[in-house]
C-alpha beads as a LAMMPS data file, in Angstrom:
LAMMPS data file: protein, C-alpha beads

103 atoms
102 bonds

1 atom types
1 bond types

-500.0 500.0 xlo xhi
-500.0 500.0 ylo yhi
-500.0 500.0 zlo zhi

Masses

1 110.0

Atoms # bond

1 1 1 -196.187 176.529 -113.171
2 1 1 -193.699 179.258 -113.798
3 1 1 -193.796 178.670 -117.542
4 1 1 -197.607 178.698 -117.498
5 1 1 -197.561 182.025 -115.711
6 1 1 -195.162 183.435 -118.228
7 1 1 -197.403 182.284 -121.122
8 1 1 -200.428 183.864 -119.439
9 1 1 -198.513 187.137 -118.956
10 1 1 -197.359 187.013 -122.582
11 1 1 -201.062 186.642 -123.671
12 1 1 -202.074 189.546 -121.509
13 1 1 -199.213 191.589 -122.940
14 1 1 -200.395 190.649 -126.463
15 1 1 -203.891 191.801 -125.604
16 1 1 -202.409 195.089 -124.343
17 1 1 -200.502 195.484 -127.611
18 1 1 -203.703 194.817 -129.533
19 1 1 -205.584 197.362 -127.511
20 1 1 -202.827 199.929 -128.132
21 1 1 -202.730 199.115 -131.878
22 1 1 -206.471 199.178 -132.536
23 1 1 -207.086 201.984 -130.062
24 1 1 -204.500 204.025 -131.888
25 1 1 -206.195 203.163 -135.202
26 1 1 -209.572 204.326 -133.821
27 1 1 -208.039 207.535 -132.499
28 1 1 -206.358 208.157 -135.877
29 1 1 -209.553 207.628 -137.869
30 1 1 -211.376 210.051 -135.573
31 1 1 -208.714 212.738 -136.143
32 1 1 -208.466 212.180 -139.877
33 1 1 -212.103 212.947 -140.417
34 1 1 -211.481 216.557 -139.277
35 1 1 -207.894 216.932 -140.536
36 1 1 -206.657 218.805 -143.508
37 1 1 -203.863 216.233 -143.947
38 1 1 -205.373 212.758 -143.360
39 1 1 -202.613 211.045 -145.302
40 1 1 -199.973 212.406 -142.957
41 1 1 -202.009 211.268 -139.925
42 1 1 -202.494 207.796 -141.235
43 1 1 -198.840 207.434 -142.300
44 1 1 -197.336 208.658 -139.022
45 1 1 -199.895 206.620 -137.069
46 1 1 -199.231 203.450 -139.019
47 1 1 -195.449 203.740 -138.561
48 1 1 -195.808 204.435 -134.801
49 1 1 -198.348 201.670 -134.197
50 1 1 -196.449 199.028 -136.159
51 1 1 -193.127 199.976 -134.599
52 1 1 -194.511 199.809 -131.082
53 1 1 -196.295 196.520 -131.780
54 1 1 -193.285 194.846 -133.319
55 1 1 -191.022 196.091 -130.507
56 1 1 -193.553 194.807 -127.956
57 1 1 -193.677 191.354 -129.644
58 1 1 -189.879 191.294 -129.675
59 1 1 -189.611 192.099 -125.989
60 1 1 -192.426 189.823 -124.864
61 1 1 -191.240 186.916 -127.023
62 1 1 -187.752 186.901 -125.591
63 1 1 -186.590 184.442 -128.191
64 1 1 -189.113 181.802 -127.186
65 1 1 -191.764 180.808 -129.788
66 1 1 -194.198 179.801 -127.080
67 1 1 -194.363 183.242 -125.583
68 1 1 -194.505 184.781 -129.038
69 1 1 -197.455 182.549 -129.919
70 1 1 -199.215 183.446 -126.645
71 1 1 -198.647 187.137 -127.342
72 1 1 -200.012 186.702 -130.844
73 1 1 -203.093 184.883 -129.473
74 1 1 -203.781 187.781 -127.102
75 1 1 -203.390 190.265 -129.965
76 1 1 -205.833 188.327 -132.202
77 1 1 -208.389 187.921 -129.448
78 1 1 -208.293 191.675 -128.888
79 1 1 -208.727 192.253 -132.596
80 1 1 -211.813 190.031 -132.587
81 1 1 -213.271 191.882 -129.613
82 1 1 -212.573 195.356 -131.092
83 1 1 -214.004 194.314 -134.487
84 1 1 -217.216 193.160 -132.831
85 1 1 -217.476 196.323 -130.700
86 1 1 -216.844 198.580 -133.695
87 1 1 -219.760 197.252 -135.741
88 1 1 -222.717 199.631 -136.068
89 1 1 -225.754 198.490 -134.135
90 1 1 -228.423 196.959 -136.390
91 1 1 -231.026 199.442 -135.084
92 1 1 -229.072 202.293 -136.770
93 1 1 -228.765 200.607 -140.130
94 1 1 -231.696 201.462 -142.442
95 1 1 -232.910 198.705 -144.692
96 1 1 -232.420 199.472 -148.364
97 1 1 -235.563 199.833 -150.404
98 1 1 -236.332 197.189 -153.005
99 1 1 -235.553 198.366 -156.505
100 1 1 -238.598 198.898 -158.693
101 1 1 -238.688 197.060 -161.957
102 1 1 -240.997 197.377 -164.862
103 1 1 -243.761 194.683 -164.901

Bonds

1 1 1 2
2 1 2 3
3 1 3 4
4 1 4 5
5 1 5 6
6 1 6 7
7 1 7 8
8 1 8 9
9 1 9 10
10 1 10 11
11 1 11 12
12 1 12 13
13 1 13 14
14 1 14 15
15 1 15 16
16 1 16 17
17 1 17 18
18 1 18 19
19 1 19 20
20 1 20 21
21 1 21 22
22 1 22 23
23 1 23 24
24 1 24 25
25 1 25 26
26 1 26 27
27 1 27 28
28 1 28 29
29 1 29 30
30 1 30 31
31 1 31 32
32 1 32 33
33 1 33 34
34 1 34 35
35 1 35 36
36 1 36 37
37 1 37 38
38 1 38 39
39 1 39 40
40 1 40 41
41 1 41 42
42 1 42 43
43 1 43 44
44 1 44 45
45 1 45 46
46 1 46 47
47 1 47 48
48 1 48 49
49 1 49 50
50 1 50 51
51 1 51 52
52 1 52 53
53 1 53 54
54 1 54 55
55 1 55 56
56 1 56 57
57 1 57 58
58 1 58 59
59 1 59 60
60 1 60 61
61 1 61 62
62 1 62 63
63 1 63 64
64 1 64 65
65 1 65 66
66 1 66 67
67 1 67 68
68 1 68 69
69 1 69 70
70 1 70 71
71 1 71 72
72 1 72 73
73 1 73 74
74 1 74 75
75 1 75 76
76 1 76 77
77 1 77 78
78 1 78 79
79 1 79 80
80 1 80 81
81 1 81 82
82 1 82 83
83 1 83 84
84 1 84 85
85 1 85 86
86 1 86 87
87 1 87 88
88 1 88 89
89 1 89 90
90 1 90 91
91 1 91 92
92 1 92 93
93 1 93 94
94 1 94 95
95 1 95 96
96 1 96 97
97 1 97 98
98 1 98 99
99 1 99 100
100 1 100 101
101 1 101 102
102 1 102 103
């Protein structure tokens, strides 16, 4: 039971890392739209997000592949959820007009 609890906690930690990673990406994109130096924002954000995520995976994994896999699963599940939430609602997307061709 103790190992099952540790795997569950590793999955939750992976979901937290995913939320931090993709939330940071969302925050960066929002700031880059108005920034005079978007390249700097993206570069610094990428380095910070990847460093924190890799460090988190290293700490959560603790040298055990099972925990690392559970952490990765939580990260991927969070990615799927964020990707689905970030899609534009279909009511806001205008249908493209049909191109007119000569008869």
